[in-house]
N, C-alpha and C positions, 0 to 999 in steps of 0.2 A: 585394406592395407596388407592383411595377412596373405590374401591371394596374390597381390602384386609382388610381395616379397618372394613367394614361392616361384612365381613366374620368372622373377629376376634371377633367382638361383638356378632355375632350369636353363635359362639362356646362357648364364655364365658357364654352366657345365657343358652345354653344347659347343660353346665357343672354345672351351679348353681342350676338347678332344683332338682337333686337328693339330694343335701345338704339341700335345702329348705324343701323338703319333709321329710327328716330325722328329721328336727326340730319339725315336727308334732307328731312324734312317741312318745309314752309314755302314762302316766296316768294323767288325767286332772280332776279337781274337782271344783265345784262351786255350786251356788244355784239360782233357779228362785224365785224372791221375790213375795210377795203377789200382786195379780193383779186382778182387777174386781171381778168377782164372785168366783175366786180362793182365798179364804181368808186364805191361808197357803203358806208357802215357801216349795219348793221342792229341796232336795239335789240331785245333779247330779254327776255321775262318768262316765267318758269316758276312754276307752282304744283305742289308735290309733296305727296301725302297718301296714306299707306297703300299705297305702291307705284305709285299712279296719277300720271301726269305729264300736265299740260296747260298750254298757254301760247300766246303770240303772238310772231311775228316781225314787227316793224314796220319797213318800208322807207320811203323817201321818199314813194312814191306808193301803196303797197299794204300790206295787213295780211294775214298768213297764220296759220292755226291749227296748233298742234302738239298731237298726241296720242301718248302712249306709256306705257311701264311700266318700272319699275326693280326689280331684285331686292335682297334684303337685303345682297348682297355689293357693292352699289354700281354694278353694270353694268346697262345696259338699252338699249332701242331706242325709236325714235319715228318718226313720219311728219310731214311738213309738207304740208298740203293733201291729205292722204290718199294721196299717190303718190310723194313724195320721202322716201327712207328715210335715217335717220341713227342714230348711236350716242351714248350718253352714259355718263359715268363719274363717280362721286362719289369724290373723294380729297382728303385734306388740307383738308377743310372747304369745298370748292367743287366745282362741276360743270364738266366738260369735255365739250363737245358738238361733233359734226362731222356734216356732211351735204353733199350736192351739190345745187345748185339748177338743174342743167342748163347754167348759164352759167359757174359757177366753184365750186370747193370752198369751204365755209364752216366756220369754226372759231370757237368762243367759249368764254371762261371766265366762269362766272357766280358771283357772290358772293351771300351771303344779304342780302336786303333788310332792313337793320337798322331802318328806319323805314317799314314798309309801311303803306299806306293802302288796305286792301282794300275793294273795293266790296261792297255787300250781295248782289250777284248773281254774284260771282266764282266760277268753277268751270266744270265741263263739264256739258253738257245734251244731251238726246236726245229725239226724238219719232218716233212711228210715224203714218203717214197711211193711212187706208183707200183702196181703189181708188175712183175716180170713174167717170163714164161715159166712153165712148170719146172721144178717143184716150188717156185717162189711166186705163184700166181695169186698174191694177196697183198694189200697195201700194208705198209708198216709205218711206225712212228718212232722218231728218235728225239731224245732230249738230253741236254748236258749243261754243265755249269763250268765256267772258266774263272779261275782265280790266279792272277799272275801268269806264270808259264805252265800251270797245270790245268788239265781239263779232264772231266770225268762224266760219264753218262751211261745211258742204257738205251738199247734198241728194243722196241716192243713189236713183235711179230706174232701172228696167230699161232705159229708152231713153236715159238721160243722167245724168251727174253734174254738178251745178251748184254753184259756189261762191257764197257770199253774205257780206255784211258788214252790220253794223248799229251804230248808236250807241244807248247806253242812258242815260237820264236818272236822276236820283236817285230818282224815283218808279217806276222800272221800265219806263217807256214809252219807245219810240224808233222810229226809222225804219230800214228795211232796203232793200238793193238786191241783186238777183240776176240778173246777166246779162240786162239789159233789163227785168226785172220790178221793181216797186216795191211796198213794203208797210209794215206796221207790226209791232212786237213789243211784248209786254207781259209783265212778270214779276209774280208774286204769290206770295210765300213760296217754296216749292219747286216751283212750276209755272210754265209759260209758254205763251203762245199767239203764234203768228206767222202772219200773213196777208199774201198778196201777189196782185197782179194782173199778168198778162202772161205771155208765154212759151207753151209748148205747151198748157197746161191752162186758160188763162184765169184764173179766180180760184181760189185754194187756201188752205186753212187747216190748220195742224198744231198739235197739242197735245202737250206733253211735260213732262218732269220732269228733275231732276238725274240725271246719269249715275251709276250705282252705283259706290261706292268699293270697295276690295279686300274689305272685310268683307261688304258687301252682295252683291257679286258671288259670293263663296264661298257665302253663304247661298242665292243663286239657283241655283247649281250643285247644291247639296245638294237643294233643292226639285225641281230637274229630275230628278235621279236617283231621288228618292222617287216623283215623278209617273210616271216611266217604269215603275218597279216596280209601282206601283198599277195602271197601265193594263194591263200584261201579266197581272197576277193577275186583274183583272176580265174581260178578254177571254177568258182561259182558262176562267174559271168560266161565262161566257155560252155558250161553245162546248161546254161539258160539260153544258149544260142546267140549271145551277144557278140559284139565286135571286140576282139581280144588281141593285145600285143603278145604274141607267143614267144618272142625273144625275151621280153620282160618276165613272162611266166616261167620260162626255162631257167632264167637267171635266179629267180626267187626260189625255185624248187630246191636249191642246195641247202636252204634253211629249214626245210620240212622235217618233221620228226622221223619219218621213215626213210629219208634219203640216205643212200649210200652210193658211192661212185660205182662200185660193183654190187648191184642190188640183187643178191641171190634170192631174197625173199619174194621178189616179183617174178623171177624166172620160173619157179615151181608152178604157181597157179597159171601162168601164161602158157607153159607147155601143156598142162592138163587141159586148158581151154582149147588149145589148138587140136589136141587129140579128140576131144569131145565133139568139136565142130566138124572135124573130118569124118567122124562116125555118124553125123546127122543129129547129135544130141545138143541142140543149141540151148536148151534149158539149163543143162549142166555147164555148158560153156559160159553162159552169161553169169552164172554164180561164180565161177572161177575168175572171170574177167573183172568182176567188181573188186575182188580181192587184189588182183594184179594191179589194177588202176589205182587202188588205194595206196599200195606200196610205191608205185611209180606212175604218177599221172602223165609224165612225159613220154611214156611208151606208146608211140604212134601205132604200132602193130596191134596193140590191145584195143585201141579205139576203132581201128579199121575192121577188126574181126567182130567187135560188138555191133558195128554198123551193119555188117553182112548178116548177122544173126537176127537183127531187128528189121531188116529191109521190108519184109512182108507184114509182120505183126504190128510194127510201130514205125512207120516211115518218117514221121516227124523227128523222133529221137535218133533214128538212123542217119538222117540228114545232119543233125547236130554232131553226132560222133564222126561222121565223114569230115566235117569242117574242122573238128579238133585234130584228127589225124593229119589232114592236109596242112593245117596251120603249123603243126609241130615239124613236119618234114620240110616245109618251105623255110621256116626259121633256121633250121639246122643247115640245110644245103646252101642257103644264101648268106651264111655267116662268114664265108670265106671261100677260097678255092684250094687251099692247102699247099700252094706252091712255095710258100716261104713263111717265116715267122710272122711277118707283117700281115699276110693274108691267110693266116691259119684258120681252120675251122674252129669255132668256139663250141666246146662240148661241156656238158655238165654231168655226164655219166660215161662209163666205159662202153655201155651199150650204144650210145650215140657215135662213138668212134667206130664201132663195128658196123653201124648203119651206114655211115659215110662210105666206108670201104665196100660194103655190099652194093650200095647204089652206084658206085663207080666201077664195080666189077673188078676189084683188086683183091688178090689173094695174098695174105700177109706172109712174108718170108723172114723178115727181121723186125724187131721192135727195140728201140733204144729207150733207156731210162729218160725220165724227164730232164730237161735242160733249162737253164735260166738265160733268157735273152738279155741283150744289152739294155732293153727297156724295162727290165725288172720282172717281166711276166714269165710264167711257167709254160713250157711247151713239151710235147712229146713228138718224136719223129718216127714214123712207121715206113718201112720199105716193103714193097710187094710187087707182084707181077700181074699185069692186066690179063684177065682170062676171057675177055670178050672184045671183039674188034681187033685191035693191034695186039695180038697175043704174044706173050713172052716179053713185052716191053717193061723194064723196071721202072717203078714209080716211087717217088718219095713224097709222103704226105705229112704236113705239119698240122698239129692240133694245139690249140690254146687250152691248157688244162688248169687255168686259174680257178675254175669252179671246183676242181678236186681239192685244192689246198684250202680255198675259202670254206667249202662245205664241211670238211673235216675239222678245221679250226673253229668254225661256228658251232658245230656239235660239241666240241670239247669245251667251248666257252659256256655252254649251257649245262655242263656237267660239273660235279664237285669232286669226282674221283679221277685218278690217273688211268690211262688206257691199259 
């Protein structure tokens, strides 16, 4: 009886957790009073849904974004502007939040907004941006939160983190400012586009979607785990000389732990291997190639060079490596013809974009930021000149870069820290 009673209590506790978590969901408002050197009150608005917390701190002259998470027991953490850390606690029907803003400690008690007027674009949003030409030749990440007509967020780039703010009209259009840069923002359904001019990169455009809630994030993590398992199985089959779907292998590669759209880790050992092989030192080349292939199994040139180095000493393995190299190239070049969005080449790394252009003897002249097609997919458009055959003829080549967005979001879903 005693064991049954304990089990019953445990089951009741488990059943109570989702209901308790549901009590947290909604819109919460309050204010942090004057404190210490902060001689002003700060209005705070939070939105909570499925354990995700986002909101705004509105000061007399500034607006700051809040991002965080809360557990079913009512405790959690958050950041203000991505670098000020705080804690929150749900108890007795309200939220208690605390943080330090470098000038003073802040504390606020938030009550449920009993008459909320949520805007159609309220919530958290995120975007990925492909690398541009120098000096902006690296991918960047943008996130923001919208509450009513106010938006606040931050751009994370390898060289700089920049805060921005925006106003959003009822039609989803508005203006934005980012540390000396100015631009526009437009929402449409669950998508948005933000464009600005100024700063390090001149003109930039980022396209994004709503940030995943807890349920979608859990689904993304499951997809990442399945993708990693598929990638391991497919690469093992390829190395064993089996029949492999290289399109499926390439698609699964974006979930691999070492994947990056611009995989600089693979470039170094690959370049060293090429130099060693050119100098007749295949032993050193093979050592470097193992590392390059570990970082990027889809690098067909690494497999081709490995086959060349093993041609005499291990012809069986050389044949397998040749098959891998050829399978990867065929999958890439048969994924489309690049003449339109509908027939765009499907790529999973920036190197594959370069491979397509090299195989078609096209020298890049201009590269456009990624664009969103009417079908919701992400594309990049590259213009260049043919340098073989019909010389001087301008070519426009379309690439489907869904893999870029999926891979970076998959990696972020597997992490617990912000970029």
